[in-house]
A tleap script that builds the chain and sets N, CA, C and O, in Angstrom:
source leaprc.protein.ff14SB
mol = sequence {
  NMET SER ILE LYS PRO ASN SER ALA ARG GLY
  ALA ASP LEU ALA GLU ARG VAL ARG SER ILE
  LEU ALA SER LYS ARG LEU THR LEU SER GLN
  ILE SER GLN LEU SER ALA ALA ARG PHE GLY
  ARG SER SER PRO TYR PHE LEU PRO HIE THR
  LEU TYR HIE GLU PHE ARG LEU GLY THR PHE
  SER PRO SER LEU HIE GLN VAL PHE ALA PHE
  SER GLN ILE SER GLY TYR LYS LEU SER ASP
  TRP LEU ARG VAL LEU GLY CYS ASP LEU GLU
  ASP VAL PRO ARG LEU GLN VAL LEU LEU PRO
  CSER
}
set mol.1.N position { -17.450 6.541 120.384 }
set mol.1.CA position { -18.393 7.357 119.660 }
set mol.1.C position { -18.750 6.620 118.383 }
set mol.1.O position { -17.879 6.062 117.715 }
set mol.2.N position { -19.981 6.617 118.057 }
set mol.2.CA position { -20.453 5.985 116.841 }
set mol.2.C position { -21.260 7.010 116.059 }
set mol.2.O position { -22.058 7.754 116.629 }
set mol.3.N position { -21.048 7.041 114.762 }
set mol.3.CA position { -21.726 7.990 113.899 }
set mol.3.C position { -22.745 7.220 113.092 }
set mol.3.O position { -22.389 6.265 112.403 }
set mol.4.N position { -24.003 7.610 113.161 }
set mol.4.CA position { -25.055 6.878 112.474 }
set mol.4.C position { -25.556 7.648 111.271 }
set mol.4.O position { -26.212 8.679 111.418 }
set mol.5.N position { -25.252 7.155 110.080 }
set mol.5.CA position { -25.748 7.853 108.901 }
set mol.5.C position { -27.246 7.635 108.719 }
set mol.5.O position { -27.774 6.574 109.050 }
set mol.6.N position { -27.911 8.633 108.199 }
set mol.6.CA position { -29.318 8.542 107.867 }
set mol.6.C position { -29.412 7.739 106.569 }
set mol.6.O position { -28.744 8.066 105.588 }
set mol.7.N position { -30.235 6.693 106.558 }
set mol.7.CA position { -30.318 5.843 105.367 }
set mol.7.C position { -30.777 6.608 104.138 }
set mol.7.O position { -30.449 6.228 103.014 }
set mol.8.N position { -31.538 7.689 104.339 }
set mol.8.CA position { -32.008 8.493 103.211 }
set mol.8.C position { -30.849 9.179 102.504 }
set mol.8.O position { -30.937 9.460 101.309 }
set mol.9.N position { -29.779 9.448 103.212 }
set mol.9.CA position { -28.634 10.106 102.580 }
set mol.9.C position { -27.478 9.144 102.323 }
set mol.9.O position { -26.376 9.568 101.975 }
set mol.10.N position { -27.732 7.858 102.493 }
set mol.10.CA position { -26.687 6.852 102.328 }
set mol.10.C position { -26.035 6.842 100.954 }
set mol.10.O position { -24.814 6.723 100.851 }
set mol.11.N position { -26.831 6.966 99.900 }
set mol.11.CA position { -26.271 6.961 98.549 }
set mol.11.C position { -25.392 8.188 98.327 }
set mol.11.O position { -24.329 8.096 97.713 }
set mol.12.N position { -25.840 9.334 98.829 }
set mol.12.CA position { -25.048 10.559 98.715 }
set mol.12.C position { -23.742 10.422 99.487 }
set mol.12.O position { -22.684 10.829 99.006 }
set mol.13.N position { -23.818 9.855 100.672 }
set mol.13.CA position { -22.624 9.664 101.488 }
set mol.13.C position { -21.636 8.723 100.800 }
set mol.13.O position { -20.434 8.990 100.782 }
set mol.14.N position { -22.134 7.638 100.241 }
set mol.14.CA position { -21.276 6.698 99.523 }
set mol.14.C position { -20.554 7.405 98.375 }
set mol.14.O position { -19.361 7.190 98.161 }
set mol.15.N position { -21.278 8.244 97.642 }
set mol.15.CA position { -20.676 8.966 96.516 }
set mol.15.C position { -19.648 9.986 97.003 }
set mol.15.O position { -18.597 10.148 96.382 }
set mol.16.N position { -19.938 10.666 98.096 }
set mol.16.CA position { -18.982 11.641 98.642 }
set mol.16.C position { -17.685 10.956 99.077 }
set mol.16.O position { -16.591 11.444 98.793 }
set mol.17.N position { -17.818 9.829 99.762 }
set mol.17.CA position { -16.629 9.091 100.205 }
set mol.17.C position { -15.848 8.590 98.993 }
set mol.17.O position { -14.621 8.685 98.963 }
set mol.18.N position { -16.559 8.055 97.985 }
set mol.18.CA position { -15.895 7.583 96.764 }
set mol.18.C position { -15.121 8.717 96.107 }
set mol.18.O position { -13.982 8.532 95.677 }
set mol.19.N position { -15.738 9.885 96.029 }
set mol.19.CA position { -15.111 11.048 95.412 }
set mol.19.C position { -13.874 11.506 96.203 }
set mol.19.O position { -12.846 11.846 95.617 }
set mol.20.N position { -13.984 11.510 97.512 }
set mol.20.CA position { -12.844 11.899 98.357 }
set mol.20.C position { -11.686 10.934 98.170 }
set mol.20.O position { -10.539 11.354 98.017 }
set mol.21.N position { -11.984 9.658 98.180 }
set mol.21.CA position { -10.921 8.659 97.990 }
set mol.21.C position { -10.314 8.776 96.592 }
set mol.21.O position { -9.102 8.650 96.422 }
set mol.22.N position { -11.158 9.017 95.602 }
set mol.22.CA position { -10.666 9.159 94.227 }
set mol.22.C position { -9.725 10.350 94.100 }
set mol.22.O position { -8.797 10.322 93.292 }
set mol.23.N position { -9.956 11.395 94.891 }
set mol.23.CA position { -9.076 12.568 94.836 }
set mol.23.C position { -7.660 12.221 95.288 }
set mol.23.O position { -6.708 12.930 94.961 }
set mol.24.N position { -7.524 11.134 96.036 }
set mol.24.CA position { -6.207 10.643 96.464 }
set mol.24.C position { -5.781 9.422 95.649 }
set mol.24.O position { -4.819 8.733 95.987 }
set mol.25.N position { -6.523 9.172 94.569 }
set mol.25.CA position { -6.285 8.023 93.704 }
set mol.25.C position { -6.359 6.698 94.478 }
set mol.25.O position { -5.547 5.791 94.291 }
set mol.26.N position { -7.353 6.631 95.341 }
set mol.26.CA position { -7.597 5.426 96.131 }
set mol.26.C position { -8.983 4.879 95.818 }
set mol.26.O position { -9.909 5.636 95.528 }
set mol.27.N position { -9.113 3.567 95.878 }
set mol.27.CA position { -10.413 2.924 95.745 }
set mol.27.C position { -10.796 2.348 97.110 }
set mol.27.O position { -9.954 2.218 97.999 }
set mol.28.N position { -12.056 2.011 97.258 }
set mol.28.CA position { -12.490 1.400 98.504 }
set mol.28.C position { -11.782 0.066 98.717 }
set mol.28.O position { -11.422 -0.273 99.845 }
set mol.29.N position { -11.584 -0.679 97.657 }
set mol.29.CA position { -10.876 -1.944 97.772 }
set mol.29.C position { -9.464 -1.726 98.332 }
set mol.29.O position { -9.017 -2.468 99.207 }
set mol.30.N position { -8.778 -0.718 97.828 }
set mol.30.CA position { -7.435 -0.412 98.333 }
set mol.30.C position { -7.474 0.015 99.799 }
set mol.30.O position { -6.640 -0.409 100.599 }
set mol.31.N position { -8.446 0.854 100.145 }
set mol.31.CA position { -8.582 1.316 101.533 }
set mol.31.C position { -8.823 0.122 102.459 }
set mol.31.O position { -8.236 0.039 103.537 }
set mol.32.N position { -9.673 -0.785 102.040 }
set mol.32.CA position { -9.964 -1.972 102.841 }
set mol.32.C position { -8.697 -2.820 103.018 }
set mol.32.O position { -8.386 -3.259 104.126 }
set mol.33.N position { -7.976 -3.042 101.926 }
set mol.33.CA position { -6.741 -3.835 101.991 }
set mol.33.C position { -5.679 -3.147 102.846 }
set mol.33.O position { -4.982 -3.802 103.622 }
set mol.34.N position { -5.557 -1.836 102.705 }
set mol.34.CA position { -4.574 -1.097 103.497 }
set mol.34.C position { -4.933 -1.100 104.979 }
set mol.34.O position { -4.050 -1.201 105.830 }
set mol.35.N position { -6.215 -0.989 105.291 }
set mol.35.CA position { -6.616 -1.029 106.698 }
set mol.35.C position { -6.345 -2.412 107.286 }
set mol.35.O position { -5.939 -2.526 108.442 }
set mol.36.N position { -6.568 -3.459 106.497 }
set mol.36.CA position { -6.276 -4.821 106.966 }
set mol.36.C position { -4.779 -5.003 107.183 }
set mol.36.O position { -4.362 -5.587 108.183 }
set mol.37.N position { -3.970 -4.506 106.251 }
set mol.37.CA position { -2.516 -4.652 106.369 }
set mol.37.C position { -1.964 -3.838 107.543 }
set mol.37.O position { -1.092 -4.306 108.275 }
set mol.38.N position { -2.474 -2.632 107.713 }
set mol.38.CA position { -1.942 -1.739 108.741 }
set mol.38.C position { -2.434 -2.091 110.142 }
set mol.38.O position { -1.666 -2.055 111.103 }
set mol.39.N position { -3.729 -2.436 110.253 }
set mol.39.CA position { -4.329 -2.615 111.574 }
set mol.39.C position { -4.773 -4.046 111.871 }
set mol.39.O position { -4.963 -4.408 113.033 }
set mol.40.N position { -4.937 -4.855 110.834 }
set mol.40.CA position { -5.442 -6.217 111.016 }
set mol.40.C position { -6.923 -6.303 110.710 }
set mol.40.O position { -7.688 -5.395 111.033 }
set mol.41.N position { -7.323 -7.397 110.085 }
set mol.41.CA position { -8.711 -7.578 109.668 }
set mol.41.C position { -9.668 -7.666 110.859 }
set mol.41.O position { -10.835 -7.294 110.739 }
set mol.42.N position { -9.194 -8.147 111.987 }
set mol.42.CA position { -10.066 -8.270 113.162 }
set mol.42.C position { -9.996 -7.035 114.068 }
set mol.42.O position { -10.603 -7.004 115.138 }
set mol.43.N position { -9.257 -6.033 113.628 }
set mol.43.CA position { -9.093 -4.793 114.388 }
set mol.43.C position { -10.330 -3.914 114.273 }
set mol.43.O position { -11.040 -3.980 113.270 }
set mol.44.N position { -10.600 -3.089 115.288 }
set mol.44.CA position { -11.714 -2.143 115.163 }
set mol.44.C position { -11.451 -1.056 114.113 }
set mol.44.O position { -12.365 -0.314 113.754 }
set mol.45.N position { -10.211 -0.955 113.619 }
set mol.45.CA position { -9.833 0.035 112.606 }
set mol.45.C position { -10.104 -0.464 111.183 }
set mol.45.O position { -10.049 0.315 110.232 }
set mol.46.N position { -10.393 -1.751 111.038 }
set mol.46.CA position { -10.594 -2.338 109.707 }
set mol.46.C position { -11.787 -1.706 109.004 }
set mol.46.O position { -12.847 -1.522 109.602 }
set mol.47.N position { -11.605 -1.376 107.728 }
set mol.47.CA position { -12.670 -0.815 106.889 }
set mol.47.C position { -13.115 -1.877 105.880 }
set mol.47.O position { -12.311 -2.315 105.057 }
set mol.48.N position { -14.367 -2.291 105.930 }
set mol.48.CA position { -14.843 -3.354 105.047 }
set mol.48.C position { -14.937 -2.910 103.588 }
set mol.48.O position { -15.208 -1.747 103.291 }
set mol.49.N position { -14.709 -3.857 102.693 }
set mol.49.CA position { -14.792 -3.546 101.260 }
set mol.49.C position { -16.243 -3.353 100.807 }
set mol.49.O position { -16.486 -2.924 99.679 }
set mol.50.N position { -17.191 -3.661 101.668 }
set mol.50.CA position { -18.617 -3.519 101.352 }
set mol.50.C position { -19.184 -2.185 101.850 }
set mol.50.O position { -20.400 -2.008 101.925 }
set mol.51.N position { -18.314 -1.276 102.181 }
set mol.51.CA position { -18.698 -0.012 102.801 }
set mol.51.C position { -19.741 0.771 102.004 }
set mol.51.O position { -20.724 1.231 102.586 }
set mol.52.N position { -19.560 0.939 100.693 }
set mol.52.CA position { -20.506 1.729 99.907 }
set mol.52.C position { -21.907 1.116 99.963 }
set mol.52.O position { -22.906 1.816 100.127 }
set mol.53.N position { -21.949 -0.195 99.824 }
set mol.53.CA position { -23.229 -0.897 99.890 }
set mol.53.C position { -23.884 -0.676 101.252 }
set mol.53.O position { -25.086 -0.423 101.337 }
set mol.54.N position { -23.088 -0.773 102.312 }
set mol.54.CA position { -23.618 -0.577 103.661 }
set mol.54.C position { -24.066 0.870 103.884 }
set mol.54.O position { -25.056 1.105 104.577 }
set mol.55.N position { -23.355 1.835 103.311 }
set mol.55.CA position { -23.799 3.228 103.393 }
set mol.55.C position { -25.166 3.373 102.744 }
set mol.55.O position { -26.070 3.990 103.307 }
set mol.56.N position { -25.312 2.792 101.540 }
set mol.56.CA position { -26.569 2.916 100.807 }
set mol.56.C position { -27.730 2.288 101.565 }
set mol.56.O position { -28.855 2.786 101.521 }
set mol.57.N position { -27.447 1.182 102.267 }
set mol.57.CA position { -28.485 0.529 103.068 }
set mol.57.C position { -28.757 1.255 104.379 }
set mol.57.O position { -29.784 1.040 105.022 }
set mol.58.N position { -27.820 2.118 104.766 }
set mol.58.CA position { -27.935 2.802 106.051 }
set mol.58.C position { -27.554 1.912 107.211 }
set mol.58.O position { -27.935 2.184 108.349 }
set mol.59.N position { -26.803 0.844 106.942 }
set mol.59.CA position { -26.444 -0.107 108.001 }
set mol.59.C position { -25.043 0.103 108.553 }
set mol.59.O position { -24.677 -0.527 109.546 }
set mol.60.N position { -24.253 0.969 107.939 }
set mol.60.CA position { -22.880 1.170 108.404 }
set mol.60.C position { -22.820 2.352 109.346 }
set mol.60.O position { -23.224 3.460 108.994 }
set mol.61.N position { -22.327 2.119 110.517 }
set mol.61.CA position { -22.148 3.159 111.516 }
set mol.61.C position { -20.672 3.122 111.921 }
set mol.61.O position { -20.297 2.371 112.821 }
set mol.62.N position { -19.832 3.928 111.262 }
set mol.62.CA position { -18.392 3.834 111.520 }
set mol.62.C position { -18.036 4.215 112.950 }
set mol.62.O position { -18.575 5.165 113.517 }
set mol.63.N position { -17.126 3.458 113.506 }
set mol.63.CA position { -16.616 3.773 114.832 }
set mol.63.C position { -15.562 4.865 114.700 }
set mol.63.O position { -15.095 5.160 113.599 }
set mol.64.N position { -15.199 5.450 115.806 }
set mol.64.CA position { -14.134 6.448 115.801 }
set mol.64.C position { -12.835 5.827 115.294 }
set mol.64.O position { -12.034 6.495 114.640 }
set mol.65.N position { -12.632 4.541 115.601 }
set mol.65.CA position { -11.451 3.819 115.107 }
set mol.65.C position { -11.416 3.806 113.583 }
set mol.65.O position { -10.375 4.051 112.973 }
set mol.66.N position { -12.560 3.519 112.979 }
set mol.66.CA position { -12.626 3.444 111.523 }
set mol.66.C position { -12.467 4.817 110.880 }
set mol.66.O position { -11.865 4.935 109.812 }
set mol.67.N position { -12.996 5.844 111.514 }
set mol.67.CA position { -12.811 7.197 110.997 }
set mol.67.C position { -11.328 7.557 111.064 }
set mol.67.O position { -10.796 8.188 110.150 }
set mol.68.N position { -10.664 7.155 112.145 }
set mol.68.CA position { -9.225 7.368 112.277 }
set mol.68.C position { -8.478 6.645 111.150 }
set mol.68.O position { -7.537 7.194 110.576 }
set mol.69.N position { -8.893 5.424 110.838 }
set mol.69.CA position { -8.258 4.669 109.751 }
set mol.69.C position { -8.422 5.400 108.418 }
set mol.69.O position { -7.469 5.503 107.646 }
set mol.70.N position { -9.625 5.908 108.145 }
set mol.70.CA position { -9.835 6.710 106.932 }
set mol.70.C position { -8.828 7.862 106.895 }
set mol.70.O position { -8.202 8.119 105.867 }
set mol.71.N position { -8.683 8.540 108.010 }
set mol.71.CA position { -7.785 9.691 108.097 }
set mol.71.C position { -6.339 9.292 107.836 }
set mol.71.O position { -5.648 9.920 107.035 }
set mol.72.N position { -5.892 8.251 108.513 }
set mol.72.CA position { -4.506 7.821 108.383 }
set mol.72.C position { -4.176 7.349 106.973 }
set mol.72.O position { -3.109 7.661 106.446 }
set mol.73.N position { -5.075 6.612 106.371 }
set mol.73.CA position { -4.804 6.043 105.049 }
set mol.73.C position { -4.951 7.086 103.941 }
set mol.73.O position { -4.170 7.093 102.990 }
set mol.74.N position { -5.942 7.960 104.059 }
set mol.74.CA position { -6.182 8.940 102.996 }
set mol.74.C position { -5.313 10.184 103.117 }
set mol.74.O position { -5.071 10.875 102.128 }
set mol.75.N position { -4.844 10.471 104.333 }
set mol.75.CA position { -4.054 11.681 104.540 }
set mol.75.C position { -4.890 12.916 104.825 }
set mol.75.O position { -4.345 14.009 104.984 }
set mol.76.N position { -6.217 12.757 104.892 }
set mol.76.CA position { -7.084 13.874 105.256 }
set mol.76.C position { -7.246 13.915 106.773 }
set mol.76.O position { -7.119 12.891 107.443 }
set mol.77.N position { -7.524 15.093 107.307 }
set mol.77.CA position { -7.653 15.273 108.750 }
set mol.77.C position { -8.825 14.465 109.312 }
set mol.77.O position { -9.844 14.258 108.653 }
set mol.78.N position { -8.639 14.018 110.555 }
set mol.78.CA position { -9.699 13.307 111.264 }
set mol.78.C position { -10.951 14.178 111.350 }
set mol.78.O position { -12.061 13.686 111.144 }
set mol.79.N position { -10.785 15.446 111.648 }
set mol.79.CA position { -11.944 16.350 111.762 }
set mol.79.C position { -12.698 16.461 110.432 }
set mol.79.O position { -13.923 16.585 110.422 }
set mol.80.N position { -11.975 16.417 109.318 }
set mol.80.CA position { -12.639 16.469 108.014 }
set mol.80.C position { -13.480 15.217 107.784 }
set mol.80.O position { -14.613 15.305 107.310 }
set mol.81.N position { -12.926 14.049 108.120 }
set mol.81.CA position { -13.675 12.802 107.956 }
set mol.81.C position { -14.890 12.769 108.882 }
set mol.81.O position { -15.961 12.308 108.488 }
set mol.82.N position { -14.725 13.254 110.104 }
set mol.82.CA position { -15.862 13.299 111.021 }
set mol.82.C position { -16.987 14.139 110.432 }
set mol.82.O position { -18.157 13.762 110.501 }
set mol.83.N position { -16.627 15.268 109.858 }
set mol.83.CA position { -17.624 16.155 109.245 }
set mol.83.C position { -18.303 15.462 108.067 }
set mol.83.O position { -19.528 15.501 107.952 }
set mol.84.N position { -17.524 14.829 107.193 }
set mol.84.CA position { -18.080 14.137 106.025 }
set mol.84.C position { -19.073 13.053 106.458 }
set mol.84.O position { -20.115 12.860 105.831 }
set mol.85.N position { -18.730 12.355 107.539 }
set mol.85.CA position { -19.555 11.239 108.002 }
set mol.85.C position { -20.705 11.665 108.910 }
set mol.85.O position { -21.433 10.828 109.443 }
set mol.86.N position { -20.858 12.973 109.079 }
set mol.86.CA position { -22.039 13.466 109.767 }
set mol.86.C position { -21.895 13.803 111.229 }
set mol.86.O position { -22.899 14.002 111.913 }
set mol.87.N position { -20.679 13.874 111.728 }
set mol.87.CA position { -20.476 14.242 113.122 }
set mol.87.C position { -20.195 15.735 113.209 }
set mol.87.O position { -19.230 16.227 112.626 }
set mol.88.N position { -21.037 16.446 113.935 }
set mol.88.CA position { -20.852 17.880 114.119 }
set mol.88.C position { -19.879 18.090 115.273 }
set mol.88.O position { -20.179 17.739 116.415 }
set mol.89.N position { -18.731 18.653 114.981 }
set mol.89.CA position { -17.703 18.842 116.004 }
set mol.89.C position { -18.147 19.804 117.097 }
set mol.89.O position { -17.561 19.822 118.179 }
set mol.90.N position { -19.161 20.593 116.831 }
set mol.90.CA position { -19.708 21.483 117.858 }
set mol.90.C position { -20.380 20.684 118.974 }
set mol.90.O position { -20.579 21.196 120.075 }
set mol.91.N position { -20.731 19.418 118.683 }
set mol.91.CA position { -21.377 18.568 119.686 }
set mol.91.C position { -20.392 17.962 120.685 }
set mol.91.O position { -20.807 17.469 121.733 }
set mol.92.N position { -19.110 17.990 120.379 }
set mol.92.CA position { -18.116 17.332 121.221 }
set mol.92.C position { -18.140 17.834 122.665 }
set mol.92.O position { -18.179 17.003 123.572 }
set mol.93.N position { -18.119 19.141 122.932 }
set mol.93.CA position { -18.170 19.587 124.336 }
set mol.93.C position { -19.423 19.099 125.069 }
set mol.93.O position { -19.358 18.737 126.243 }
set mol.94.N position { -20.552 19.092 124.376 }
set mol.94.CA position { -21.798 18.605 124.988 }
set mol.94.C position { -21.684 17.119 125.317 }
set mol.94.O position { -22.151 16.678 126.367 }
set mol.95.N position { -21.061 16.340 124.416 }
set mol.95.CA position { -20.892 14.909 124.655 }
set mol.95.C position { -19.915 14.660 125.804 }
set mol.95.O position { -20.097 13.722 126.580 }
set mol.96.N position { -18.890 15.488 125.916 }
set mol.96.CA position { -17.925 15.333 127.006 }
set mol.96.C position { -18.602 15.473 128.367 }
set mol.96.O position { -18.255 14.765 129.313 }
set mol.97.N position { -19.546 16.367 128.461 }
set mol.97.CA position { -20.271 16.562 129.714 }
set mol.97.C position { -21.060 15.311 130.088 }
set mol.97.O position { -21.227 15.011 131.270 }
set mol.98.N position { -21.544 14.584 129.089 }
set mol.98.CA position { -22.351 13.396 129.328 }
set mol.98.C position { -21.529 12.173 129.708 }
set mol.98.O position { -22.063 11.221 130.278 }
set mol.99.N position { -20.240 12.187 129.400 }
set mol.99.CA position { -19.387 11.040 129.692 }
set mol.99.C position { -18.988 11.032 131.160 }
set mol.99.O position { -18.690 12.079 131.736 }
set mol.100.N position { -18.982 9.829 131.773 }
set mol.100.CA position { -18.501 9.776 133.156 }
set mol.100.C position { -17.006 10.079 133.210 }
set mol.100.O position { -16.263 9.748 132.285 }
set mol.101.N position { -16.580 10.703 134.288 }
set mol.101.CA position { -15.161 11.104 134.369 }
set mol.101.C position { -14.249 9.969 134.737 }
set mol.101.O position { -13.037 10.159 134.842 }
savepdb mol mol.pdb
quit
């Protein structure tokens, strides 16, 4: 699953993520370093240190792996991160129907 942010809301999304991380006394640089240490820089779980810039450009589309990394490192629920990043959990049953069994 890939979540595609709307570039028009990229700056708002970057600020929301920054604020959420700050509430845990974390910076994006720390999150990036922790994801590299925990999962490896070449892992699909790696979170780039350029994330805010990519959000603002509308070029970052986090994978489910990366959302999981946000959850694990920040201590917030996966469902909360999915919501913040624009995934409506009400869509999950509809998406399940579309997936081959």
